[in-house]
C-alpha positions in Angstrom: 80.9 68.1 -1.4 78.2 65.4 -2.4 75.1 67.6 -4.2 71.4 66.3 -3.5 68.7 67.1 -5.5 65.0 66.7 -5.2 62.2 67.8 -4.5 61.1 66.0 -1.4 62.2 68.0 2.0 62.2 64.7 3.4 64.9 62.8 1.4 67.2 65.5 1.5 66.7 65.7 4.8 67.1 62.0 5.7 70.3 61.2 2.7 71.8 64.6 4.2 71.7 63.2 7.9 73.5 59.9 6.5 75.4 61.3 4.6 77.3 63.4 6.9 77.2 61.1 9.5 79.2 58.9 6.8 81.8 62.8 6.8 81.0 64.0 3.8 80.4 67.8 3.2 76.4 67.9 1.9 74.8 71.0 -0.5 70.8 70.8 -1.2 68.5 71.5 -3.8 64.7 71.4 -4.1 64.6 72.5 -7.5 66.6 72.5 -11.2 67.4 76.6 -11.0 68.9 75.9 -7.4 70.9 72.7 -8.3 72.3 74.2 -11.9 73.4 78.0 -9.6 75.1 75.4 -6.9 76.6 72.9 -9.8 77.8 76.6 -11.4 79.4 78.0 -8.0 81.0 75.0 -7.1 81.7 71.1 -8.5 80.4 68.9 -6.7 82.4 65.8 -6.4 79.1 63.3 -6.9 75.6 64.4 -7.2 72.6 62.5 -6.3 69.0 63.8 -8.7 65.6 62.6 -8.3 64.4 62.2 -12.1 60.7 63.4 -11.7 59.6 66.9 -10.0 57.0 69.1 -8.9 56.5 70.8 -12.8 56.4 67.3 -14.5 56.0 63.6 -13.9 57.2 62.6 -17.0 61.0 62.3 -16.4 62.0 65.1 -18.7 62.7 67.7 -17.0 65.4 65.4 -15.3 66.8 63.7 -18.1 67.6 68.4 -19.6 68.7 68.7 -16.0 71.4 65.5 -16.7 72.3 67.4 -19.6 72.5 70.9 -17.9 75.2 69.1 -14.9 77.4 67.5 -17.7 78.1 70.4 -19.7 79.5 72.4 -16.4 80.6 69.0 -14.9 80.9 66.4 -17.5 83.4 64.3 -15.0 81.2 64.0 -11.8 79.0 61.0 -11.1 75.6 61.4 -11.2 73.6 58.8 -9.0 69.9 58.7 -10.8 67.0 58.0 -8.2 63.5 56.9 -9.3 61.0 54.6 -9.2 61.3 50.8 -9.8 58.6 51.3 -12.8 60.4 54.7 -14.0 63.3 51.7 -14.4 63.0 53.4 -18.4 63.4 56.7 -17.2 66.7 56.0 -15.6 68.0 54.0 -18.9 67.4 57.1 -20.5 69.4 58.9 -18.2 71.9 56.6 -18.7 72.3 56.3 -22.2 72.3 60.6 -21.0 75.5 60.1 -19.3 74.7 59.0 -15.8 76.5 57.2 -14.0 74.8 54.8 -11.8 70.9 54.4 -10.8 69.1 53.3 -7.5 65.8 52.7 -7.1 62.9 54.4 -4.3 62.9 52.9 -1.3 66.4 51.6 -1.6 69.3 50.2 0.4 71.2 52.9 2.6 73.9 50.5 2.5 73.3 49.8 -1.3 73.0 53.5 -1.7 76.7 54.2 -0.1 78.3 51.1 -1.6 77.1 53.2 -5.3 78.2 56.5 -4.0 81.9 55.0 -2.5 82.1 53.1 -6.0 81.1 56.4 -7.9 84.0 58.2 -5.9 86.8 55.6 -6.5 86.5 55.3 -10.1 86.3 59.3 -11.1 89.6 59.2 -8.6 88.8 61.4 -6.0 89.8 58.7 -3.1 92.8 57.0 -5.6 94.9 58.3 -3.3 93.7 56.5 -0.2 93.3 53.6 -2.6 96.5 53.6 -4.1 98.1 52.9 -0.4 96.4 50.8 0.3 97.3 48.9 -3.1 101.5 49.6 -1.3 100.6 47.6 1.7 98.6 44.3 0.0 101.5 44.6 -3.1 101.3 44.4 -6.5 98.4 43.8 -8.7 98.7 39.5 -9.1 99.5 38.8 -12.9 101.2 35.3 -12.3 98.4 33.4 -14.2 98.2 35.6 -17.5 100.5 35.2 -20.2 101.1 37.8 -22.8 103.2 40.5 -23.0 101.0 42.0 -25.9 99.7 45.8 -26.2 96.4 44.2 -26.0 96.9 42.6 -23.0 98.6 44.7 -21.0 96.3 47.3 -21.2 94.2 45.3 -20.2 96.3 44.3 -17.4 96.4 48.1 -16.6 92.7 48.6 -16.8 92.1 45.8 -14.5 94.0 47.0 -11.9 92.7 50.3 -11.8 89.3 48.9 -10.7 90.4 45.5 -9.5 89.6 47.3 -5.9 86.4 48.7 -6.0 82.5 47.5 -5.7 81.8 48.4 -10.0 80.5 45.7 -11.7 82.3 44.8 -14.7 81.5 42.8 -18.1 83.9 40.8 -19.6 83.6 40.1 -22.9 85.4 38.1 -26.1 85.5 35.0 -28.5 84.9 31.6 -26.7 88.6 30.6 -25.2 90.0 33.9 -24.4 90.1 33.4 -20.8 87.7 35.4 -19.7 87.4 33.6 -16.3 91.0 34.3 -15.4 90.2 37.8 -15.9 87.4 37.7 -13.4 89.6 35.3 -11.4 92.5 38.6 -11.3 89.9 41.4 -10.7 88.6 39.2 -7.8 91.9 38.4 -6.5 93.3 42.4 -6.4 90.2 43.6 -4.9 89.8 43.9 -0.9 87.2 41.1 -1.4 90.1 38.8 -2.2 89.9 36.9 1.4 86.4 35.9 1.0 84.5 33.4 -1.9 84.8 34.2 -5.4 82.0 32.0 -6.9 81.3 31.1 -10.1 77.9 30.9 -12.2 77.3 29.4 -15.3 74.3 30.4 -16.8 73.7 29.0 -19.6 73.9 25.8 -17.3 70.8 26.8 -15.5 67.4 26.2 -16.5 64.7 28.8 -16.2 63.5 26.6 -13.8 66.0 25.8 -11.5 67.2 29.4 -11.4 65.6 30.1 -8.2 66.6 27.5 -5.7 69.8 27.5 -7.9 70.8 31.2 -7.4 68.7 31.9 -4.4 68.5 28.4 -2.3 65.6 26.8 -1.2 64.0 25.4 2.4 62.9 22.3 3.2 60.1 21.4 0.9 59.6 24.6 -0.4 58.5 21.9 -3.8 57.7 18.9 -4.2 61.7 17.6 -4.6 62.9 20.0 -1.9 64.1 18.0 0.8 67.0 19.7 2.2 67.8 22.8 2.7 69.9 24.4 -0.4 72.8 27.1 0.4 72.6 29.6 -2.9 74.7 31.0 -5.3 74.1 34.4 -4.2 74.8 33.2 -0.2 77.9 31.3 -1.1 79.3 34.5 -2.7 78.4 37.4 0.2 81.3 39.6 1.2 82.6 38.3 -2.3 82.8 38.2 -5.6 80.3 36.2 -7.6 81.2 35.4 -11.3 77.8 35.6 -14.1 79.4 33.5 -17.0 77.8 33.1 -20.3 75.5 36.0 -19.1 73.8 36.0 -22.8 72.1 33.1 -22.3 70.4 33.9 -19.4 66.6 33.2 -20.0 64.3 36.8 -20.1 62.7 35.6 -17.8 65.2 35.5 -15.4 66.7 38.8 -16.1 64.2 40.5 -14.2 64.7 37.6 -11.1 68.8 39.2 -11.5 67.9 42.4 -12.1 66.2 42.6 -9.0 69.0 41.4 -6.5 71.5 43.5 -7.9 69.3 46.3 -7.6 67.7 45.9 -4.2 70.8 43.5 -3.0 68.2 41.8 -1.2 66.4 38.5 -2.3 64.8 35.5 -0.9 65.0 32.0 -0.5 62.5 29.9 -1.9 59.9 28.7 0.9 60.5 31.6 3.1 59.6 35.1 2.7 62.3 36.7 5.2 64.4 39.4 2.4 68.3 38.3 2.6 70.3 41.2 2.2 73.9 40.1 0.2 76.8 42.5 -0.3 78.9 41.1 -2.9 80.5 42.5 -6.2 80.0 41.1 -9.2 81.2 40.4 -13.2 80.0 39.3 -15.8 81.1 37.5 -18.9 79.7 36.6 -22.6 81.2 35.9 -25.9 77.4 37.4 -27.5 76.5 40.6 -28.1 74.4 42.3 -25.2 73.8 45.8 -27.9 72.2 43.8 -30.6 70.4 41.2 -28.0 69.1 44.6 -26.4 67.3 45.8 -29.8 66.0 42.3 -30.7 64.2 42.3 -27.0 65.6 39.0 -25.6 67.8 41.2 -23.0 66.7 43.1 -20.5 68.4 47.2 -21.9 68.4 48.2 -17.6 69.9 44.4 -16.8 72.6 45.7 -19.6 73.4 48.8 -17.9 73.4 47.3 -14.2 75.8 44.7 -15.2 78.2 46.9 -17.6 79.6 49.8 -15.5 83.3 48.8 -17.0 83.1 46.6 -20.1 87.0 44.8 -20.7 86.8 43.7 -23.7 89.3 40.0 -24.8 91.0 40.5 -27.7 90.5 37.0 -29.9 94.0 35.0 -30.2 94.9 35.7 -33.5 94.7 39.2 -32.5 97.6 39.0 -29.7 99.9 36.2 -31.8 103.3 37.4 -30.8 102.2 36.1 -27.5 101.4 32.6 -28.5 105.1 30.9 -28.5 104.6 32.2 -24.7 101.1 30.6 -24.1 102.6 27.3 -26.1 105.5 27.1 -23.6 103.5 27.9 -20.4 100.8 24.9 -21.8 104.0 23.0 -21.5 105.7 23.5 -18.7 102.2 23.3 -16.8 101.5 19.3 -18.4 105.3 18.7 -17.6 104.0 19.3 -13.6 101.2 17.5 -13.8 102.6 14.6 -15.1 105.6 15.2 -13.2 108.1 14.9 -16.2 110.4 16.4 -18.4 109.1 20.1 -20.4 108.9 19.7 -24.1 110.8 22.0 -25.9 109.2 23.5 -29.6 111.5 24.0 -32.5 111.8 27.4 -34.5 109.5 26.0 -37.0 107.1 24.7 -34.2 106.4 28.1 -33.1 106.4 29.5 -36.7 103.6 26.8 -36.9 101.7 28.0 -33.9 101.8 31.5 -34.6 99.6 31.3 -37.8 97.4 29.7 -36.7 93.5 30.8 -37.3 92.3 29.6 -33.6 88.5 29.7 -33.9 88.7 28.3 -29.6 91.7 30.6 -29.0 93.4 30.0 -25.6 91.6 27.3 -25.4 92.5 25.8 -28.4 96.6 26.1 -28.4 96.5 24.5 -25.1 94.3 21.5 -26.2 96.9 21.0 -29.4 99.6 21.4 -27.2 98.8 19.3 -24.8 97.3 16.7 -27.1 100.7 16.3 -29.2 102.7 16.2 -26.9 100.9 13.2 -24.8 101.0 11.8 -28.7 104.0 12.5 -30.0 106.2 11.3 -27.0 109.1 13.8 -28.4 111.0 15.8 -26.1 111.6 18.4 -29.3 108.2 19.6 -30.9 108.5 20.0 -34.4 105.9 21.9 -36.5 105.5 18.2 -38.4 103.6 17.2 -35.5 101.7 19.8 -34.7 100.7 19.2 -38.3 99.3 15.3 -37.4 97.3 16.9 -34.7 96.0 20.0 -35.9 92.5 19.6 -37.7 93.4 22.9 -40.3 95.3 22.3 -43.7 99.0 22.2 -44.0 98.4 24.9 -47.0 96.2 27.3 -44.9 98.9 26.8 -41.3 102.1 26.5 -43.2 101.7 29.7 -46.1 104.5 32.3 -44.9 102.0 35.0 -45.8 99.7 36.5 -43.2 96.4 34.8 -43.3 94.2 36.8 -44.1 95.9 38.3 -47.2 96.5 34.8 -48.5 93.5 34.1 -50.1 91.6 32.9 -46.8 89.4 34.9 -44.7 89.1 34.4 -41.2 85.3 32.7 -41.8 86.7 30.8 -44.4 89.8 29.3 -42.4 87.2 28.6 -39.2 84.7 26.9 -41.9 87.1 24.9 -43.1 87.8 24.0 -39.8 84.9 22.7 -38.2 83.9 20.9 -41.3 87.3 18.9 -41.2 86.6 17.9 -37.6 83.6 16.8 -37.8 84.4 14.5 -40.9 87.2 13.5 -38.6 85.1 12.5 -35.6 82.4 11.7 -37.3 79.9 14.4 -36.1 80.3 13.2 -32.9 80.0 17.5 -31.3 81.7 16.2 -28.1 84.5 15.1 -29.2 84.7 18.2 -31.7 84.2 20.8 -29.4 86.7 19.5 -26.9 89.3 19.1 -30.1 88.4 22.4 -31.0 88.4 24.2 -27.3 85.0 25.3 -27.4 82.0 25.1 -25.8 79.6 22.6 -27.7 76.9 25.9 -27.3 79.8 27.6 -29.5 79.7 24.8 -31.4 76.6 25.2 -32.6 76.2 28.3 -33.0 79.0 27.9 -35.8 77.7 25.0 -37.5 74.1 27.3 -37.6 76.7 30.1 -39.0 78.4 27.8 -41.6 75.1 26.0 -43.0 77.1 22.4 -42.2 74.4 19.9 -40.5 75.1 16.6 -39.4 
């Protein structure tokens, strides 16, 4: 049963009619008092709740009601309904335990998708989802290498949420495999036969954002010599992966929020709104909560993209996966070059397992491939990797654990970057490639440690 709480009888009637047509059982309440009586008598599967009632326009009564509902039904998802100008109020509601929010006037398709997502994630329709997964086959983790507990926990989460429309925020340091996890989410969903569109938001300037994301018509601006299809249109009925979302300019964030909120957009040069059906997966190596507090990232956008958070550990936190990853990269390189797969000596695997990897998996892949190509050996030893690694032998080959050998991780990272800058004469492109990190990540670390050119 879905409970609708709103003092507007027209909204109660229209929502009730739409939900009943979708074969849901519906109850309605016109006041907080009536709502609490229904909640006490029976536990709804989901609650649609307005934030403002006739007694007040501040929304405080709505926040109080939400907290009361959560006392009686802590596991029931609550979707808030509010006006666009009251987004701050909706954010307060999310902080108080609401599952999601939607603005008035809403898009019926978008609202139904939110309802379906909420019910799926709370297990009310888990049986139907599991039956569909049995038909499709087991969750595909073929491209994700490792056996550590940390990785298996992440894959368990991915498997549970893959076939929903829930927005997912993937966090973690640069090079930890966020794109692979996003692809796994897409492959495990019912959208898998539709496009998976990757967008590096860190590489899109403020002036090009609307054209890149929404597209434009010929003649929309001076250089628009032909029509352009935007990324949202490309991703229709599929998944859009918003990488490096923490680098999106603050002025572009509200434009992105409106599309995610309303699931409609306008192509530049065409005022006709277009609908889009997408699943949104975002990724960042930045601390978005800190950015929200510093007012460099919108809090309402943060809640919109962060329904589910998947945090990827650094490679140094899952060292037992390093030998498996190293062998995988060696086999991958052999397949690409149509040659023999290089083998690793015991001391080579021990050496690789002790390195700090500030660039994480990307750095390990770079090191393995570079060593194989330069050494030309079919049996790689620790000495082969020492010759290619920017980390000093004293640190990398110490038999004790890195974090207890007199070197902090910051000290190791500082030393690694400093030596690599010296090795490549401050050529930032080569340094970033050698470390397996992006230039932006390199610049942030150089600033952190005071490493000037």
